[in-house]
N, C-alpha and C positions, 0 to 999 in steps of 0.2 A: 504493499499500499504506499509506504513512504517513498519507495523507488518510483512508483507511478506519478505521485505528486511532484517529485523532483523533475521527472521528465516533462511533465506538463508545464511547470514554471520555466524550465530551461528552454523549452520550445518557443515560448513567447517573450523571452528576455530581450530579444532584438526590438520588440515593440515597447516593452515596459520601461527599459532603461532610458530611452530618449523622452518618453512621456513623463517620467519622474522628474526630469529636469525642468520641463514646462510647468509641472505642478509646484515644484520647489520655488520657481521664480514668481509664481502667483502667490504662494503661501507666505513667503518671507515678509513682504511688506505688510500683509494683512495680520500676521501674528504680532508684529511690532505695534501696528496701529491700533488693533483691538485692545492690547494691553494698555496702551496709552489712554484710550478712551474709557477704559474700565477703572482708571485710577490705580492700576497695579504696576509693579515693576515690569519693564520691558521684557526681561528675561522670562517672566511668567508666561507670556504669550508663546515664546519659543519652546518652552518646556511642554506646553499643551500640544503644540504641533508635533514635537518629537515623539511624545507618548502616543499621540493619535496614530502615527505612522508605524512606529516600532512595535507597539503592543496591540492597539485596537484593530489594526488591519489584519492581524493573524487570528484574533479572537472573534472577529466579525464573520458572518456568513456571506458577505458581499465581496465580490472580486474587484469592484470598481470604486466603491464608496471611499472617500477620503475624510478623515476626522481630524478635528483640531479645534482651536478657539473659535467661537461664533460671535459675529457682531450682534446678533439678535439677543445676546445675553448681557451686553455691555451695561445697559441701564440697571439691570438687576444686580450685577456685580458691583457697580459703582455705589449704588444705594446700600447694598449689604455691607460693604467695607465701612461706609459711613456709620451705619447702624451699630455694627459690632465694635467699632473703634480701632480695629487693626486688621491688616492683611492676614496675619497669622491666625486670627480668630475666624476669619472668612474661610481659610483653608480647611478648617474642621467641618464647615458646612459642606464644602465640595466633597470631602471624604464621605460624609453621611449621605449626601445626595447620591453618590456612587453606590452605596449599599442599598438605598431605596430602589435605584434602577435595576440592580441585580434581582431584588425581590419581585419587582414588576415583571422582569423576564420570566421568572419561575411561575408566577401566577397567570402567565400568558396574556399580559396586558397589550402585547404587540399587535393583537388582532385589530386594534383601533385603526392601524394603518390601512386596512383593507376597505375602510369606509370613506376614503377620500375619492371623490369622483374623478374620472379620467380628465374631464374638461378642466377641473380645478388644478390638477397637477400640471397639465400642459400650460395653463394660465400662469401658475407659479414660475415655471421655467421662463416663459416669455417676459413676465414682469421683472424677474431678476436680470434678464438680459437688458431690458430697458433701463433698470436702475444702474446697471454697470455702465451703460453708455452715458447716462446723465451724470453719474458721479465721476466718471473717468475723463470726460472732456476737459474739465478744469485742470487736471494733472497733465493731460496731454499738451495743453497750451502753457504750462508752467505756472499755474495758479494753485499751488499746493497748500490749501488751507486745512483740510481735514481728511487724511487718508484712512482714518480709523473706521468710518462708517461705510466703507465702499461696497459692502455686499448686503446692506440692510439700512432701513430708515429708522431703526430704533433710537439712534442718538439724535437725529435731527428730523424735523418735520419735512414733509414733501415741499412745502412753500420755501423753506430755507434752502433746500437743495437746489430748487429751480433758481432761486435768487443767486446762489453761488454760481450756478451754471452761467447765468447772464452776466454776472460780475466778471467772470473769467475772461469774457470776450473783450473786456476793457483793460485787461492786464495781461495781454498775450506776450509771452517770451518767444522771440523769433527762433532762438536756438532750440528750446524745448519742443516747439511746434514742428520744426524741421525733423528732429529726432523721431517724434511720434508718428508723423506722416510717412516718413521713409520706412520706419519699423513696420507700420501697418501695411505698407505696399509690399514689404518683404513677406509678411504673413499671408497676404492674399495671394501673392505670386506663388508661394510655397505650396498652396493647396490646389493649384491648377493641375489639370490632367497632364498637360505637357510637361510640367516640372516633375510630377510624380512618376514619370517614366524612368527617371534616373534613380538607380539604387541608392546612391549616396544621399540624394534629396529625401527619399522615403525614410532613411534610417537616421537622419539628422533632424531634430525638432526645429521648426521654424522659430519658436520662441527663443531658443538659444542664439540663433543667428541674429534675431532682432535685438536682443540684449547686447551681444558683442558689437553690433553696428553702433548701438547708442554709446557704448563705452569708447569705441575708437573715434567716433565723430567728436565726442566731447573732449577727448585728449588732444585731438588735432586742433579743435577750436581754442582750447586753453593756450596752445602754443602759438597759433598763427592768427586767430580771430577771437580775441577775448570777449567781444561783444556778443558772440554767438554761444559762449560757453554756459554750462549749467553748473551751479555751485550751491553749497549750503543745504537749505531745507529741500531743495529739488533733487537731492540725491538720497539713495538708501543710507540709513544710519543704524549700524549694528555696533554693540559694544565690543571694543577690541581688547582681547585678553593677552597678557604677556606671559603668564604661567598658570599652572593648574590650581595653585592656591587661590587665585582670583576666581576661578571657576567654582570652587567649593564654597566661596563666600556668597555666590549668587543664589545657592539653594537655601530655601527657608522651609520650616516645618510647621504643622498645625499647632495651635495653642490649645492644648487639652484642658487647661484650667477653666475654660468657658463652657465645658461640656454640659453643665446644668443650666445654661442660659436658654430660656424658651425660644428666644429670637433665633438662635442657631438652628433650631429644628424647623421653624417657620421658613427660614431662608432655604434650608436643605430640601424641604418638600417643594417649594417654589422652583428651585433649580432643577430638581429631578423631573417635575412635570413639564416645564417649558423645554428643557434640554431633550427630553424623550419625544415630545411632539415635533420639535425641529428635526430630530434624528429620523423619525418615521416618515415625515414629509420628504426629507432628502433621500431616504432609502427608496421611497416610491418613485421619486423623480429619477434616481439612478437606474432603477429597473426599466423605466421608460426610455432612458438614454442608451441603455446597453444594446449594442448591435446584435449580441447573441441572445438577447431577451431572457437572461437568467433572472430567477426570482430569489431574492435573499430572504432568509427566515427572520422575521421581525423580532421574535422573542430572544433569539440568539444575539441580535443586534443590541437590544437593550442590556443584556448581560455584558456584552463586550464594552459598551459605553460605560456601564457601571464600573467595570474593572479599570478602565482608562481614567475615570474620574477619581477613583480611590488612589491610584498611583500618582496622578497629577497633583492631587491635593496634598499628598504626603511629602512631595519634594518641592512644592512652591509653584505649581502650575495653575493656570486658569481652568474653568470648567470646559469640558470637551463635548462636542456634538458631531454628528456627521454633517458636513457642510457642502452645499450644492455647488457653490462657485468653484471650489477646488475639485470636486467630483466632475463637474462639467469640463474643466480644464484637462482632467485626466482622460476623459472619454474622447474629447476632440483632439487631443495630442496622440491618440492611438493606443492608450493603455488597455491591456486585456485582462491582467490578473492583479492580485493584491501585491505583487512584487513592486509595482509602480508606486503605490502608496508607501510601502516600506522603505523604498530607496529615497523617496522625496524627504522622508524624515531623517534618513541617514545623511542626506546632503545638508539639511538644516543643522544637524549636530556637528558635522564637519566644518560648516560655515562659521559656527560659533567658536569652534576650537582653533581653526587655522586660517580661515578665509575672510574674516570680517574686513580686514584692510582693503581687500580687492573688491569685495562685494559693495563696499561703500562708494565705489566708483560708478555704480550703475545709476543712470538718471531715472527718476520716477516716471518720466514721460515715456521711456521705452517699456516699462512695466505696464503703464496705462494703455499702450497700444495693444499689448497682449490681451488685456481685459476687454478692451473695445471690440477686438476680434471675436472673443468668446461671447460677448454680449450680443453681437449681431447674429451669431449662430443660434443663440438661444431665442432671440426675438425675430427670427427670420420671417419676412413678410409672407412667405408661402404658407407658414403655419396659420396666419390669420385667415388667408383665403380658404385653406382646407377646413378650418373650423366653421367658417361662414357657409361652405357648401354642405356641411353636415346638419344644418338647420338651426333654428333659433333656440331650441332646447339645449343645444351644445354651445352655440355662439354667444348667447347672452351671459350664461354663467362664466364663460371664458373671459369675455370683455369686462364684466363687472368685477371679477376676481382681480384682473390686471389693474383696473382703476383703484380697487380697494387696497391692494398691496402697495402700489405707488403712493397712494394718499395717506396711508397709515403706516403699517409695518407688515412683515411677513405673516405673523401669526393671526393678527386681526383680519388681514386681507383673506387668508385662507378660511377662517371661520365664516366671514361674510360669503365667500364663494360657496362653501358647503351648504349654507342656509339657502342660497339662491338655487343651487343645484337640486337640493331637497324639494324646493317649491316646484320645480319643473317635473321631478319624478312624481310628486303627489298629483300634480295637474294631469300628467299623462295617464297615471293610474286612474284618476277620477273619471276621465272620459273613456277609457278603454275597458274598465271593469264591468260596465253594464251597457248593452247595446239593444236597440229595438228595431225590428223589421216587420213588414206586413205584406200579406197577399189578400187584396180585397178587404173583407171585414175580419180577417183572421190576423191577429197580432201575436208576435213572439218577443218576449223580453228575455235576453240571454245574459246570465251571470258568467263572468270569466275569472278564473283563478280566485283570488281573495277579494271579498267585498266587505268593506268596513263601514263604520258610521259616517266616514267622510263622503260616502256615496249616497247618503240618504236623500239629500236635496235633489241629486240627479234622478234617483229612482222616482221620487214624487213627481218631478216634471214629466217623466216619461209616462207614468200612470195617468196623469191628467190629460195626455194626448190621445189616450185610447177613447174613441167615440162610443156613444150609446149604441146598443144593439149589435155588439161585437163579441167575438170570442178572444180570449187572451191566454196564452201559454207562458207561464213563468218557468223557465228552464234553468235549473241550478246544477245540472249534471256535470258541468265542467269546473265547478267551484270546489276548492279545497277547504275553504272557510267562509262562512257567512255570519256577519256580526249579528248580535241579538237585536240591535236597533233596526236592522234591515228586515229581519224576520217579523218583527213587531209591525213594521210598516206594511209588509205583505199581508199579514194577518188582518190588519185593520181594513185594507183594501178589499180582501176577499169578502169581508162581512158587509161592506158598503156597496160592492159592485152590483148585486142584484137590483138595487134602486135604479140603476141606469140600464138594466137588462144586458149586463155584461157577464158572460159565462167565463169563469176563471178556472184554469187547470194548472197544477204545479207538477214539475217533473223531478224525480229523485231528490237528493239532499235536503231540500226545503221541507220542513215539517209544519204543516198548517193546522 
């Protein structure tokens, strides 16, 4: 069995290794930015990213999902640290949240993920794509105000994000814009069929070339055209370690002295629920994106995330969830197995230990180009047209969910989408559960599948349409369940029908 697994992963390493670099380039600034937005040490974000890849990727049942710190938790983390008074006390909540998630996995709470409508999942992916585009344009033009919220609106309102977008056009840096546009051109060209004919192109991630181009351009500009150079906050910023003693100092541990503080458990439960919902949403999206259409077990995913959060909390990391932006980057870069996620975390670890000095040369505008490219793939106009062709029952929940996610945040938007989707399901069921047909003076009311109290008004309207001096057959033979309210309505009609000289007959299931 181990030998077969080794052969499987070895077979796909040629796809997974390049994809891991693309995921690493996307994950690096997000890990740092999310930590900053959460009011936590920058290293806490990197720890969460490293644990998410080195541990969770193997414990998870998903081959493509990438786990790490999530922007959707930044507000909760920030408020929790303020409430508990220290980052160390918060780490205890992370550990306990991990334990709760493992328990949720064992009691099979992962089934919740199966209740997300397909249109809502597709809308979530498209909305995230649009958010990436809106949030990355300022970075692409050199207006780097807030990298921390780039895959979520949790930290900022939609209005402030659009305001930042429009502000960025008044503060364009020519050098950063040139880097972003040329990097984006490289990424688009890299995906063309003509370029993919070359083996070396297929095996080299376009994201790596785009980043290398950004570094080379900026070094050349610094030397010969300083006005086009990118410096300071427009570059990646990693802590530079000179020895392993400095690394050890970056690890912090939970403060177990606050274990009897009720607030610790309130925060733990909140983290566990929100992180689990984000994980299940991301897992459903990963299943949709997977070219091989593999289905990952949700309960195992909750256990894997719980293990990751326990380990992350024990050594000073932020809470972990499955994250769709990095998962999308993995899929679009050609990742096939969990090796890609594992290797991206290995690159994060090595970057902290040995490469920080060189990674700090990367312009954020080059990374923005990568995310813009991913954003367009997620929010591809063809997807909107496809959903429109599937009818209003799919298109309206799709569009409303997108608008809700962009206007609020990921979780609120998804909840609104599910409610709208449920409305269309009930509406469709309302009209299809009971039908009426007639031949001359003979009428048939047919019950289909389950008929609940929601169909009572429809049934009454149909009964009122049966004219005097007619015969009526109420056929329940195809129903598996008929609600008591419906039976009561039928009973009342049978008693009153003779007044209009209507002869009523019932067939099977209905007991009159």
